[in-house]
N, C-alpha and C positions, 0 to 999 in steps of 0.2 A: 414242720410246721402246718399248723392251722390257719386259712384262711376263713374271714370272715368276713359274706359282705350284707346286704339287704336290699329289699325289690319291691315290687308293688307300692313304692312310693306314692301316696296319695296324702291330701289335708293339707292345713298350713302349715306354711313350710319353714314360716319363722319358728313355731311353736318345734314344731319335728325337729328343727336346727338346736333350739334348746335342750329339749330331752336329750339330743344326740351326742352336745357335747359335755353335757352332764355325767354321761352314760361312760363315756370315751377322757372322762376327762381333758378337753382342748378348749379350744376359742371357740364362739357361735360363728366367727365366720370359718375357722378352717371346718367345721361339720356344716355348715351350708353347701360349702366346695362337694361335697358327697351324697347332696341332697339334688343336685341339678340334673344327675343320669337321665339321657333319653328316655323315653316310654317309662319313667317311674322306675329303671333303672333295670338290672342289678349296677351297686356298687360296692366296689371292695370297700370296710372301712377300715379292715386293722387285720392281723397277722397276729400268729402267736404260737411261741414256742412249748409251751405250757398246754395240755389239751384242756385241763382242769380249769384254769382263766380265760380259753376259748369258753369252755359251754354256761361259765356261768356267765360271761358279757353275752352272751348271744340270748340268757334265757331272761335276763334280764330288761334286751332291747326289747324280746317278745311280751314280756310283762307291762312294757310300753306304747303296745301299739304297732310295731314292727313285726316285717316278716324278714326271718332271717334266713341264710343258706351260710350253712359253715361245712368246709371240703378241706380235708386233708389229702397228704401226697399219693394217699394209695386211688386216690378217687378224680385226680387230676386227670385226664385224657393223654394216652402216649399211643405211637404209632404201631406200637406191639399189640394193641387193643384196638386198631381201625385196621378199617379196610380199603386201604388207599387201589384206586381205583389205575390201571391202565389200558383196559378196553370195555367196550359198553355198547350197548343194544338198544334201541326205546323204543319197544313194542306199543300196540294199540292201550294195551290195559296194563302190562307188567315192563317193566326196563331189566335188563342182564350184564351183569357186570363181572369184569375178569381181574384178577393179578395173580403174579406170582403162581399162576398153576392154578388156582381156586377162583369156584364160580358161586357168585348168590343171584339170586330173583328177587325181586320186588313188587308188588304192588302199588300203583301210584297213591291208592287211596288211604295206604298205612302209611304213607308218609307223612309226618307230622311238623317237622321242623326243617327249613333251608336256610343255614347259617354262613354269609359270603362273607369274606376279609380276606386281606392283601397281607403276605410274610413279606418282612424285610431281610433279606438275603445278605448279607456284608463277605466279599469274596477276599480275602487276607490280601497284601501284597507277594511279590513275590520276591524269594528271597534274590539276593546278585549271585552273578552266577558266571561266573568266567569262563574262557575260550581259549583256545589257540588257533591263529590264523598263519597260513603261510605268510612273512614277509622277504622279500625277494632283495630289499634294502639292508634288513640286519645279513643276512645271508653274507652280503656283497662285504659289510663293514668287517663280518666277524671270519673271514675268506670259510663258507661254510662251514663253520663251527654252531652257528645259532641260525639256525632256519623257521623258527615262526616266532611269533609275538603274543603274550597275552593279550585277549580284548574281553572289555567284560559288558554285557550284553545290559540293555536298557531293563533298569527296575521299571516292572509290571507295577501300577499304585493298586491301592484298595479300590473295588470295587461295590457298590451299591445296589441292587438289582431287587424289583418287587415280583413276586409270585403272588398271584393272585388263585383263590382258593375257595370251594363250597363245601360243606360241611350238610351232609344228607341226614336227617335221624326219623328211624319208624319204628313200630312197634316189630319186638323181633330180631330188632338187627343190628349189628356193630355201627358206629358211625361212618359211614360212607363218604370216604372223603376224595374229591374231585380236584386237581391241582394243575396247574394252566401247564407247568412243567413236564407234567408226567403221563398226561393223557393223548392217546395215539387219536388224533382229531379224524382219522380217514372213516371210521364209524359214526362222522353225520352226513345225513343223507345229503344229495345234490354236492355239488363244488367249493370249494374249501377258500375258506378268505385269506389275501394276504399275510396277516399277521396273525401269529399264537393268541395274543390278546383277544383280536376278534372271534377269535373262533372259540376261545373261551367264553366271551360271551354269548355267545349261541346256543352252546352246549346249557348255561345258566339260564336262559331264557327259554331254553325249549324244559327242559325240567320246572320251572316256575311255570308254565303252563298245562303242563302235565298234571302236576300236583297245587290245582289249586284249593284245595282245600288247605295245604300247610300254610304253616305263619312263616312269614320270610322277613330277616333281618339281616343289616349288612353295617351296623357300627362299627363294628369291626374290619373295614373297607378303607381308615383312614389313623396314622399313625395317632392320631389326635381322639377317636372314638376309643381306642384301645388304650389310651392315658386315662382318657374319662372314667373308663370302669374300672382299671385298675388302680389306680390314687397315684399321688404323689411316691410310695416309696417302693413302687415295683415298675422298674422299667417293662414297658412292654418288650424288646426284644427278647430278654430273658424270660419273660412269663408270656406268651403269648399263648401256649397249649389252658395254663390256668385260666387267660381269661376267655379262653371258648369253653372250658369247662361249665365256669361261671355263669356264662352265658345261657348256654345249651340247656344244662341243669334249671336255671331260673325258668328259661320261658318252655319249659315243659311240663312246671308244677303246676296245677290247677290253681288260679286266682283264688285265694280266701275273698271270705262271702262279707 
């Protein structure tokens, strides 16, 4: 699958909506909804199974003045290509991070983008579990032939949890991924705060303070922001890596003149 997005949206929105609707063969109302992305995009407008159709549509949009971004499955960020941070040290000029026995160092001045978001994690309901428990009543009734009874444990319902994350992008680095539940917060200077969320917010604030030249974006910090970027046909829960990839790629591209 290839995904097509537009970004750097500027100019007369009504005119852009008519142009986009004509290319995508959609209504102007449908096209308008893809032009309301914060910061001028990016906004995913279509997905294609056929590469030729994707490239043809992108070329037509470019000819009509749109900045386009086309990503295939191989270009979508996955954990295999990321550096998921476990421990860290924030020095005066550089940061040092460790994960799974590997270690990286980066200069703050080389950091280009900090991308903050929230991942919704759904914990499935636990399957019913039956155990056996000693029953003196049953033993008395059966003359000791049956001394236990079956007891079904309460079913644990499905639960939804929110996990904050921060992706750091820099020259010559893989994406450095800071996840609220994966970090060892003992690396923070001073006394730890009472909650994991508060300590994670401190990490984000420290990185922002030290990487002042880097762009910062947090539109993926809410399900609504994720849905706005991905559009109506790509559910955020299953396509968050795609949303991250589209946003990071668009924000790191130089703006068109």
